[in-house]
ZAFI-615760 format. One line per 4 residues: number of its first residue (from 1); for each residue x, y, z of N, C-alpha, C. Coordinates in steps of 0.02 Angstrom, whole numbers. Each point is the difference from the previous one (the first is absolute). Example, Ala and Ser with C-alpha at 12.3 -4.5 7.8 and 13.67 -1.06 7.14 Angstrom:
! ZAFI-615760
1> 660,-284,390,-45,59,0,45,60,0 ~ -18,53,-36,42,59,3,-39,55,37
This chain:
! ZAFI-615760
1> 1447,802,-1084,-12,41,59,-75,2,16 ~ -17,-9,63,-70,-3,19,-33,69,-3 ~ -60,3,-29,-37,62,-4,-38,12,65 ~ 6,61,27,-38,19,60,-40,63,-16
5> -65,-3,11,-44,56,-12,-1,43,63 ~ 19,63,-7,1,46,57,-69,6,31 ~ -2,12,64,-65,3,36,-45,56,-28 ~ 28,57,-14,-41,55,-26,-30,-18,-68
9> 38,-39,-40,-25,-22,-65,-54,-54,8 ~ 10,-43,49,-51,-51,14,-66,31,19 ~ 3,51,42,-61,36,20,-33,33,-61 ~ 42,30,-41,-26,33,-60,-37,-49,-45
13> 28,-60,-9,-31,-51,-41,-68,-21,30 ~ 0,-13,65,-62,-24,32,-55,52,-3 ~ 16,62,12,-51,52,-4,-24,11,-71 ~ 45,-9,-48,-18,7,-71,-49,-54,-21
17> 18,-63,11,-42,-55,-24,-66,-3,38 ~ -2,28,60,-62,0,39,-43,62,-11 ~ 15,39,-51,-42,56,-17,1,56,50 ~ 51,4,42,5,52,51,50,54,-19
21> 23,-3,-63,45,50,-27,-22,14,-72 ~ 15,58,-27,-19,15,-69,32,-49,-49 ~ -34,-14,-56,28,-49,-47,63,25,-35 ~ 3,65,-15,59,26,-35,9,-32,-68
25> 62,-7,-21,15,-30,-65,25,-72,8 ~ -10,-28,59,28,-66,14,-54,-53,5 ~ -61,17,-20,-55,-45,14,3,-65,-40 ~ 0,-55,37,-2,-67,-29,-67,-32,13
29> -41,33,41,-66,-26,19,-53,47,-27 ~ -62,-26,-8,-54,44,-23,-8,59,46 ~ -18,56,-28,-13,59,41,-66,31,-22 ~ -38,27,47,-66,25,-18,-1,50,-57
33> 50,43,-5,-1,49,-54,-48,57,13 ~ -34,-2,57,-47,51,21,1,3,76 ~ -27,51,29,0,5,73,-69,-5,29 ~ -51,-11,-41,-68,1,25,-42,-58,-26
37> -52,-16,38,-53,-44,-22,18,-74,-3 ~ -47,-41,-25,11,-72,-5,60,-19,-42 ~ 16,41,-50,59,-15,-42,64,-1,42 ~ 5,47,47,59,0,44,1,-63,43
41> -57,-17,30,-4,-58,44,19,-64,-38 ~ -25,-7,-61,17,-58,-40,75,-3,-15 ~ 28,57,-18,72,2,-14,41,-17,60 ~ -22,21,60,39,-15,60,-6,-73,19
45> -58,-31,-7,-7,-71,15,44,-40,-48 ~ 1,20,-62,44,-34,-49,73,9,21 ~ 17,59,23,70,13,20,20,-43,60 ~ -45,-5,49,14,-39,60,-7,-75,-11
49> -37,-19,-52,-13,-71,-13,-65,-24,31 ~ -14,25,59,-62,-14,36,-3,45,61 ~ -59,6,29,-7,32,65,-35,-50,46 ~ 25,-5,61,-27,-48,47,-67,24,29
53> -46,-48,8,-64,13,32,5,-27,71 ~ -22,39,48,-3,-25,69,-65,25,31 ~ -34,-44,38,-65,19,27,2,51,57 ~ 58,9,31,5,45,58,-10,73,-23
57> -42,35,36,-15,69,-19,5,46,61 ~ 52,-7,39,10,44,57,6,72,-23 ~ 32,9,-57,7,67,-29,-31,1,-70 ~ 26,-42,-45,-25,-5,-68,20,-68,-28
61> -41,-28,-45,18,-63,-31,67,7,-36 ~ 41,-53,5,69,3,-24,5,21,-73 ~ -41,-30,-44,7,14,-72,-13,74,-16 ~ -48,29,35,-13,71,-11,56,44,28
65> 24,-17,60,53,41,31,65,-4,-39 ~ 16,-59,-25,62,-8,-40,-1,47,-59 ~ -55,5,-34,-5,45,-58,-2,73,22 ~ -37,15,52,-5,69,24,67,28,22
69> 41,-41,32,66,24,23,45,19,-58 ~ -15,-23,-59,39,18,-59,-31,58,-39 ~ -64,14,13,-33,54,-36,-61,23,40 ~ 3,58,33,-55,24,41,-65,13,-38
73> 3,2,-67,-60,11,-39,-39,-65,-13 ~ 28,-56,21,-33,-65,-10,-67,-2,38 ~ -51,-29,-31,-66,-8,31,-19,-74,3 ~ -39,-18,51,-21,-70,8,-35,-26,-62
77> -41,41,-30,-40,-24,-57,42,-16,-61 ~ 62,25,-4,43,-16,-57,13,-74,-6 ~ 16,-32,57,15,-71,-1,-63,-41,-13 ~ -56,21,29,-63,-35,-11,-18,0,-74
81> 9,57,-32,-17,4,-71,45,-47,-41 ~ 65,0,15,46,-42,-37,-15,-74,9 ~ -23,-19,60,-16,-70,15,-68,-21,-28 ~ -51,42,10,-68,-21,-12,-30,24,-66
85> 28,52,-29,-27,25,-63,48,-10,-58 ~ 60,27,7,49,-5,-55,29,-69,-7 ~ -2,-40,55,30,-67,1,74,2,-19 ~ 33,53,21,72,7,-13,41,-33,55
89> -32,-16,56,32,-33,56,-42,-60,22 ~ 30,-46,36,-38,-56,28,28,-18,68 ~ -41,-33,40,20,-22,67,21,-73,-2 ~ 55,-14,32,20,-69,14,51,2,57
93> 53,-40,-5,51,-2,53,69,4,-29 ~ 45,30,39,72,-8,-11,24,-34,64 ~ 40,34,41,16,-28,66,-58,11,48 ~ -46,44,-19,-61,14,38,-53,21,-50
97> -62,12,23,-52,24,-44,24,64,-34 ~ -15,6,-65,29,55,-38,-43,20,-59 ~ 13,60,-24,-30,25,-62,56,4,-51 ~ -12,-31,-59,52,-4,-51,-25,28,-66
101> 46,21,-44,-20,22,-68,-27,-59,-39 ~ -51,11,-41,-33,-55,-35,48,-33,-50 ~ 53,35,-20,48,-31,-46,36,-59,32 ~ -2,-4,66,32,-56,35,-44,-63,-2
105> -63,6,-19,-46,-57,3,25,-62,-38 ~ 24,6,-62,24,-61,-35,55,-36,39 ~ 45,38,31,53,-30,39,-27,-30,65 ~ -51,31,27,-28,-21,64,-34,-68,-5
109> -13,-23,-61,-28,-68,-7,49,-51,29 ~ 65,11,-12,50,-45,28,4,8,76 ~ -5,61,24,-1,11,73,-57,-38,31 ~ -59,4,-30,-59,-33,28,6,-77,-3
113> 34,-24,-51,13,-73,-1,47,-20,56 ~ 49,42,14,44,-14,57,-40,-2,65 ~ -47,47,6,-41,0,61,-43,-63,3 ~ -27,-21,-57,-43,-60,-1,38,-61,23
117> 65,-2,-13,43,-55,22,27,13,71 ~ -21,55,29,21,22,68,76,7,5 ~ 31,21,-56,70,19,3,7,68,35 ~ -54,38,0,-3,66,33,-45,-7,61
121> 22,25,58,-42,-1,60,-27,-71,13 ~ 44,-46,13,-20,-70,8,-54,-11,53 ~ -2,42,50,-50,-8,53,-71,7,-24 ~ -9,30,-59,-68,8,-26,-31,-66,-22
125> 40,-52,-9,-29,-64,-21,-51,-24,51 ~ 16,8,64,-47,-19,52,-58,49,4 ~ 15,64,-8,-51,52,6,-55,-10,-52 ~ 19,-15,-62,-50,-8,-53,-27,-71,-7
129> 26,-47,38,-19,-70,-9,-75,-15,8 ~ -37,36,43,-72,-16,5,-40,16,-63 ~ 25,46,-41,-36,18,-62,17,-51,-54 ~ -40,-52,-3,12,-56,-46,-18,21,-72
133> 22,-40,-50,-17,15,-69,-75,9,-12 ~ -41,-37,36,-72,6,-9,-24,69,24 ~ 29,25,53,-19,66,24,21,54,-50 ~ 60,-8,-27,25,49,-48,-42,-1,-64
137> -21,-59,-20,-43,-6,-60,-67,35,10 ~ -28,-7,59,-64,32,14,6,75,-2 ~ 54,26,29,12,72,-1,8,25,-71 ~ 41,-34,-40,11,21,-69,-65,-1,-40
141> -41,-50,11,-63,-5,-37,-46,58,17 ~ -4,17,65,-42,56,21,24,65,-32 ~ 65,12,2,27,63,-27,-8,2,-76 ~ 11,-56,-32,-6,-3,-74,-71,19,-21
145> -50,-21,38,-70,12,-17,-24,68,26 ~ 17,16,62,-28,59,33,43,63,-5 ~ 63,-8,-17,45,57,-1,39,7,65 ~ 31,56,9,45,11,57,-36,-8,66
149> 33,-36,47,-29,-13,66,52,7,55 ~ -25,14,61,42,-1,60,-6,-68,33 ~ 47,-19,41,-7,-64,37,-66,-4,38 ~ -22,54,29,-62,-1,39,-62,-14,-42
153> 7,8,-67,-57,-12,-45,-10,-74,-15 ~ 49,-41,20,-3,-72,-16,8,-40,65 ~ -52,-34,20,2,-39,62,9,-74,-15 ~ 61,-24,11,13,-71,-12,29,-33,63
157> -10,33,57,21,-31,63,60,35,30 ~ 21,-27,58,54,29,39,55,-52,11 ~ 62,23,-7,58,-44,12,18,4,73 ~ 0,-56,35,18,-3,71,70,-30,6
161> 49,41,20,69,-24,6,13,-33,68 ~ -35,24,50,8,-31,66,61,21,39 ~ 32,57,-19,56,25,40,2,76,-6 ~ 46,31,38,2,73,4,31,31,-63
165> 38,-39,-38,33,28,-59,-51,20,-52 ~ -44,-46,-19,-54,13,-47,-64,-27,32 ~ -34,38,41,-59,-26,35,-57,-20,-46 ~ -26,47,-40,-53,-17,-48,-6,55,-53
169> -12,-21,-60,-10,46,-56,-56,-28,-44 ~ -34,45,-36,-50,-25,-47,35,-34,-58 ~ -30,-54,-23,29,-36,-56,0,42,-64 ~ -49,43,-7,-2,43,-60,59,48,0
173> 19,26,59,58,44,5,63,-37,-20 ~ 9,-60,28,60,-39,-16,1,-19,-74 ~ -57,-20,-27,-2,-21,-70,14,59,-47 ~ -31,57,15,11,59,-43,71,25,4
177> 27,2,60,70,23,8,47,-46,-37 ~ -11,-66,6,43,-48,-34,-4,11,-76 ~ -59,8,-26,-9,10,-73,29,66,-22 ~ 0,49,44,32,64,-16,76,-7,0
181> 26,-34,51,72,-8,5,29,-44,-56 ~ -41,-43,-30,24,-46,-51,-23,18,-70 ~ -40,53,-8,-13,26,-67,-69,1,-29 ~ -44,-49,15,-66,2,-32,-42,61,17
185> 8,28,60,-37,59,20,47,61,7 ~ -30,58,-5,36,63,12,-45,46,39 ~ 29,49,34,-39,48,37,-29,50,-50 ~ -67,1,-5,-33,45,-47,-5,70,30
189> -16,4,64,-3,63,36,-6,-16,74 ~ -7,51,40,-8,-10,72,-64,34,23 ~ -35,-33,46,-57,30,34,24,17,70 ~ 20,62,10,35,17,62,69,-32,-4
193> 15,-42,50,63,-37,-2,-8,-71,-26 ~ -61,-20,-15,-12,-68,-22,15,-8,-74 ~ 38,-52,-17,13,-15,-70,-63,-28,-33 ~ -12,22,-61,-54,-27,-41,33,-34,-60
197> -10,-65,-6,37,-39,-49,-42,-13,-63 ~ 35,-2,-57,-31,-20,-63,50,-45,-37 ~ -23,-30,-54,45,-40,-41,57,45,-25 ~ 61,-24,4,57,40,-21,-6,23,-72
201> -30,-42,-42,-7,18,-71,-47,59,-10 ~ -41,15,50,-45,57,-5,29,62,34 ~ 56,-7,33,31,55,35,64,24,-35 ~ 42,-47,-18,65,17,-31,-11,14,-74
205> 27,56,-26,-7,15,-71,23,-58,-44 ~ -36,-12,-55,13,-58,-42,72,-5,-23 ~ 30,57,-19,69,-2,-25,48,-32,50 ~ -9,16,64,43,-28,52,-24,-69,21
209> -65,-11,2,-26,-64,22,20,-56,-47 ~ 1,13,-65,14,-52,-49,74,-7,-16 ~ 40,46,24,72,-3,-13,32,-53,44 ~ 47,-37,-28,35,-51,40,76,9,-8
213> 36,-19,52,73,3,-2,26,-68,25 ~ 60,-17,-22,31,-63,22,28,9,70 ~ 16,-56,32,29,5,66,67,36,-2 ~ 40,-12,-53,64,34,-5,-10,76,-6
217> -50,20,-39,-15,71,-6,-23,29,67 ~ -38,-40,36,-24,21,66,58,11,49 ~ 45,-48,4,58,7,45,42,60,-19 ~ 12,8,-65,40,57,-23,-34,66,19
221> -64,4,-10,-38,61,17,1,12,75 ~ -14,-51,39,-6,7,72,66,22,32 ~ 55,-30,-21,65,18,30,21,69,-22 ~ -8,14,-65,19,66,-25,-41,55,33
225> -66,-11,5,-43,50,32,18,9,73 ~ 14,-54,34,17,4,71,65,39,9 ~ 49,-11,-43,63,37,6,-10,74,-15 ~ -43,15,-48,-14,70,-15,-34,34,59
229> -49,-33,30,-37,30,55,41,3,64 ~ 46,-47,8,43,-1,60,60,47,-7 ~ 24,9,-62,62,37,-10,60,-46,4 ~ 3,-40,51,51,-52,9,-26,-47,54
233> 26,-62,1,-23,-46,50,33,-68,-3 ~ -3,-36,54,23,-69,1,-52,-43,-36 ~ 18,-63,-13,-47,-46,-32,-63,-7,43 ~ 9,-2,66,-58,-7,44,-44,62,-3
237> 29,59,-4,-39,62,-4,-36,4,-67 ~ 32,-22,-53,-31,0,-66,-61,-47,0 ~ 9,-59,29,-55,-47,2,-58,27,42 ~ 16,35,54,-51,25,45,-36,61,-26
241> 30,37,-46,-29,63,-24,-71,-11,-27 ~ -8,-43,-48,-66,-16,-27,-26,-67,25 ~ 44,-38,33,-17,-68,21,-18,-43,-60 ~ 32,16,-57,-20,-32,-63,46,-57,-21
245> 62,-1,25,48,-53,-18,34,-24,63 ~ 33,-57,-6,37,-26,57,67,36,5 ~ 30,-6,59,67,29,9,50,-32,-48 ~ -8,-65,-11,46,-36,-46,-7,26,-71
249> -63,12,-22,-11,26,-67,30,70,-8 ~ -8,41,52,27,68,-2,76,0,-4 ~ 32,-43,41,73,-4,0,26,-25,-67 ~ -31,-52,-27,22,-28,-64,-7,51,-56
253> -56,36,-1,-11,51,-52,55,53,2 ~ 14,25,59,50,53,8,70,-25,-18 ~ 18,-58,23,68,-26,-12,12,-14,-74 ~ -52,-22,-36,8,-12,-72,13,65,-38
257> -20,56,29,5,64,-36,54,46,28 ~ 41,-25,45,54,41,27,45,25,-56 ~ 11,66,-3,41,29,-53,-38,9,-64 ~ -62,-23,-2,-43,7,-59,-67,30,20
261> 4,58,34,-61,34,21,-10,-1,75 ~ 36,-44,35,-6,-4,73,69,6,31 ~ 5,37,55,62,9,36,-9,-27,71 ~ 55,-22,30,0,-21,70,44,48,38
265> -23,24,57,37,51,36,-18,-2,74 ~ 33,41,39,-19,10,70,-24,72,8 ~ -44,9,48,-27,66,14,27,24,67 ~ 27,60,1,26,28,62,-59,19,45
269> 1,-25,62,-54,12,46,4,69,32 ~ -52,16,38,-1,64,35,57,5,50 ~ 26,-57,22,57,-1,47,67,3,-36 ~ -2,4,-66,61,5,-39,31,-66,-21
273> -27,-55,24,28,-65,-16,-37,-32,-59 ~ 36,-33,-46,-33,-34,-56,-44,-56,26 ~ -58,-7,-31,-46,-52,21,7,-63,-42 ~ -52,-41,-2,1,-62,-38,3,13,-75
277> 20,-50,-37,0,6,-73,-71,5,-25 ~ -12,44,-48,-66,8,-29,7,3,-76 ~ -56,-10,-34,-3,6,-72,-33,66,-18 ~ 18,28,-58,-32,60,-25,3,-2,-77
281> -49,30,-32,2,7,-72,52,52,-18 ~ 41,-14,-50,52,48,-20,-32,65,-23 ~ -59,-3,-29,-35,61,-22,-13,46,58 ~ -18,-28,58,-14,40,59,64,35,23
285> 55,-36,2,64,29,21,24,53,-49 ~ -9,-13,-65,20,49,-51,-40,65,5 ~ -63,-7,22,-45,59,4,10,39,64 ~ 38,-27,47,8,32,66,21,74,-4
289> 48,19,-41,21,70,-2,-56,47,-22 ~ -51,-26,-34,-54,42,-25,-62,-2,45 ~ 5,-34,57,-57,-3,46,-1,61,44 ~ -53,40,-2,-5,59,43,-5,-20,73
293> 21,44,44,-6,-12,72,-73,6,20 ~ -17,-33,55,-69,5,26,-12,70,27 ~ -62,24,-6,-16,66,27,9,2,76 ~ 18,58,26,14,6,72,-63,1,43
297> -59,7,-30,-60,9,40,-13,-60,45 ~ -30,14,56,-15,-52,50,-61,-40,-21 ~ 4,-66,5,-56,-44,-18,-11,-53,54 ~ -63,-16,11,-19,-54,46,-13,-62,-42
301> 40,-52,12,-1,-60,-42,-43,-54,33 ~ -38,-36,-41,-42,-54,26,42,-59,24 ~ -21,-35,52,38,-59,24,9,-54,-53 ~ -45,-2,-50,4,-51,-52,29,27,-65
305> 32,57,3,30,30,-60,56,-46,-26 ~ 6,-7,-66,52,-44,-27,71,21,19 ~ 10,64,14,67,23,19,24,-33,64 ~ -45,-15,46,20,-28,65,-29,-69,13
309> -29,-31,-52,-30,-67,11,52,-48,27 ~ 61,3,-28,54,-42,24,34,38,57 ~ -18,-17,62,25,37,59,76,-4,7 ~ 28,-59,-16,72,-8,6,37,44,-50
313> -27,7,-60,33,42,-49,-6,74,19 ~ -58,19,28,-8,69,23,51,17,54 ~ 14,-49,44,49,11,53,70,4,-30 ~ 16,-45,-47,67,-2,-29,15,63,-41
317> -47,20,-42,13,56,-47,-13,68,32 ~ -55,6,38,-18,65,27,18,7,74 ~ 21,-54,32,13,3,72,-62,11,40 ~ -57,-20,-27,-65,12,32,-28,-67,25
321> -3,-7,65,-22,-62,31,-75,5,12 ~ -38,-31,-44,-73,7,2,-33,-69,3 ~ -50,-4,43,-41,-61,4,-72,22,14 ~ -47,-30,-35,-69,16,13,-23,-41,61
325> -35,33,46,-17,-32,64,-75,-15,7 ~ -33,-8,-56,-71,-16,0,-15,-63,40 ~ 42,-50,-8,-13,-65,32,35,-6,68 ~ 31,54,23,33,0,66,-50,24,53
329> -6,-36,56,-45,23,53,15,73,18 ~ -53,39,13,7,71,13,53,16,53 ~ 2,-40,53,46,13,55,73,-11,-19 ~ 12,-35,-56,68,-15,-20,24,40,-61
333> -43,44,-25,20,39,-59,51,53,20 ~ 49,8,-42,51,51,12,-25,69,-22 ~ -36,1,-57,-24,64,-26,-76,3,-2 ~ -33,-44,-38,-72,4,-5,-29,-50,-50
337> -65,2,-8,-37,-47,-41,14,11,-75 ~ -7,62,-23,6,14,-72,46,60,-8 ~ 64,-13,-2,52,52,0,23,15,-71 ~ -1,63,-18,20,22,-67,73,25,1
341> 43,-29,-41,68,27,-8,-2,70,-30 ~ 45,43,22,6,67,-28,60,2,-46 ~ -12,15,-64,53,2,-51,12,72,-20 ~ 64,21,1,20,66,-25,58,-11,-49
345> -11,16,-62,52,-11,-49,17,-73,-5 ~ 63,-17,15,21,-71,-5,13,-31,69 ~ -30,29,52,10,-31,66,-64,2,42 ~ -6,-50,43,-55,-2,47,21,39,62
349> -42,48,19,19,44,55,-41,-11,63 ~ -52,-42,-4,-41,-12,59,-57,-47,-15 ~ -45,-4,49,-60,-42,-8,-56,29,42 ~ -61,-15,-20,-58,32,31,-56,-50,7
353> -28,-6,59,-57,-44,13,-63,41,-3 ~ -49,-23,-39,-61,39,-8,-60,-45,-11 ~ -58,29,9,-63,-35,-12,-53,52,-18 ~ -43,-17,-47,-54,45,-19,-64,-19,38
357> -28,48,35,-65,-8,32,-52,21,-51 ~ -31,-49,-33,-44,16,-56,-66,32,22 ~ -24,-17,58,-61,31,24,11,74,15 ~ 56,15,31,16,70,17,34,36,-58
361> 15,-36,-53,36,27,-58,65,34,23 ~ 38,-37,41,60,27,29,60,-46,-11 ~ 56,29,-16,63,-36,-11,40,7,64 ~ 5,-54,38,35,1,65,72,-24,-7
365> 47,42,19,70,-20,3,14,-24,71 ~ 18,-64,6,8,-31,66,72,-1,24 ~ 46,11,-46,71,-1,19,44,22,-58 ~ 55,32,15,47,24,-50,70,-10,26
369> 42,-33,-41,69,-13,19,46,19,-57 ~ 49,42,13,51,18,-51,59,-48,7 ~ 31,-16,-55,58,-43,1,58,35,35 ~ 46,-40,23,58,27,35,38,49,-45
373> 14,59,27,37,50,-38,-43,47,-40 ~ -66,-13,-2,-46,43,-38,-30,52,47 ~ 9,63,-17,-26,55,42,-69,21,-23 ~ -47,4,46,-67,23,-19,-2,76,-8
377> 31,24,-53,4,72,-13,-69,28,-17 ~ -5,65,1,-63,33,-16,-22,-17,-71 ~ 48,-1,-46,-16,-17,-70,-26,-71,-5 ~ 33,-46,34,-21,-70,-3,-70,-8,31
381> -13,34,53,-66,-4,32,-54,28,-46 ~ 16,54,-35,-49,28,-48,-14,-49,-56 ~ 52,-32,-25,-9,-49,-54,-42,-59,23 ~ 12,-22,62,-39,-55,27,-73,20,7
385> -12,61,25,-69,23,8,-35,3,-67 ~ 35,25,-51,-29,3,-67,-19,-69,-25 ~ 45,-49,9,-13,-68,-23,-57,-32,39 ~ -3,13,65,-54,-28,41,-67,28,-22
389> -3,65,-13,-63,30,-22,-21,-28,-68 ~ 49,-10,-43,-15,-27,-67,-26,-71,5 ~ 33,-43,40,-22,-69,7,-67,-3,36 ~ -10,42,49,-64,1,36,-58,14,-47
393> 8,50,-43,-53,16,-48,-14,-59,-46 ~ 53,-35,-19,-9,-58,-44,-40,-55,33 ~ 8,-8,65,-37,-52,37,-71,21,18 ~ -16,64,-11,-66,25,18,-3,35,67
397> 58,5,34,2,34,64,2,76,-11 ~ -26,36,48,-3,73,-5,47,35,48 ~ 30,-38,44,43,30,51,56,-48,18 ~ 58,28,16,58,-40,24,11,18,73
401> 7,-52,41,11,13,71,54,-45,28 ~ 47,28,36,50,-40,35,-30,-19,68 ~ -6,-64,12,-31,-23,63,48,-46,37 ~ -10,-3,65,41,-43,41,-24,-72,-8
405> 46,-45,-14,-19,-69,-11,-20,-33,65 ~ -55,-38,-3,-23,-37,59,37,-64,7 ~ 21,-16,59,36,-62,13,-45,-51,35
């Protein structure tokens, strides 16, 4: 008989593995064990597997907002300390730029080899092609002798692409990024938003830097971690989670373990119909009865939050049709440039378009839309106001204002 995971249980699993519900007695993932300080932030990054970095700062940088939405006591300096002083985290890539626990570094050597062969993001082969081995050698020699440097500190010329896709970049930027993406360099710290690179051996703690794992160990770790962080997923979703293995590797790994730690099932969608077949760890399903429900409080979720990164899954499980419209021309946007989903308990109840005016220290709400069937009750409005004030303070704004959007 085919196993079908009820929709309410699917939501419970997703909120649990994404750190948006209390751990309870069902925890299969690391948990901070505290509610304050850098220790909490480290525990949450470990729980999520990584947090995505995105340069857009219409409201707040994604990695900071993702953590703040899970704990209002989180401070920006917590992540900086973990990255630049404690060296408990490092920057690299998953499906996008990301911050990962340093324990992932030994496994990430295989990820970086995949990138070097352009098995990941194949289009980068052309992007990095102007940075020849000679350019990379010059950069490495400078850093080895002088210490950590920014691309602007090394002038080795400009790459001219001759088209609108990649018009021109400094060769030092391309060389340093390539060396970072493939392992010889690591981000030592940031000067503002600029990465400052050093030799990876001087940034990554020796215990992790010198540790090695086999490819089989890497695939086992990557698929298992992806399934834990996803809760359940298709082979394609597993592969995309960390971007660490191919879809074929993910499918083969799961199928070999069916009935021996891995289950195959369907998930009931928000519309009540069973969806596609997915894989899940049996431990996750066994722990389901012990997973606490998500708190009812209203939260504003970042567009790059792992809970909604897979837009199709968010629609299927939560019935929430969300798309980020950053790259959509202003005249064609349905909602706005940087729209935050509104999460209450285990359902999305609305969305809000906002922007922080940093000069005026003001948090401007440009639009608010409640989902169909959601009533903007007095209680709900008070909760939203509380969350807006909280997020505004985190961004440095001193006032929240609802303004009419300019067309």
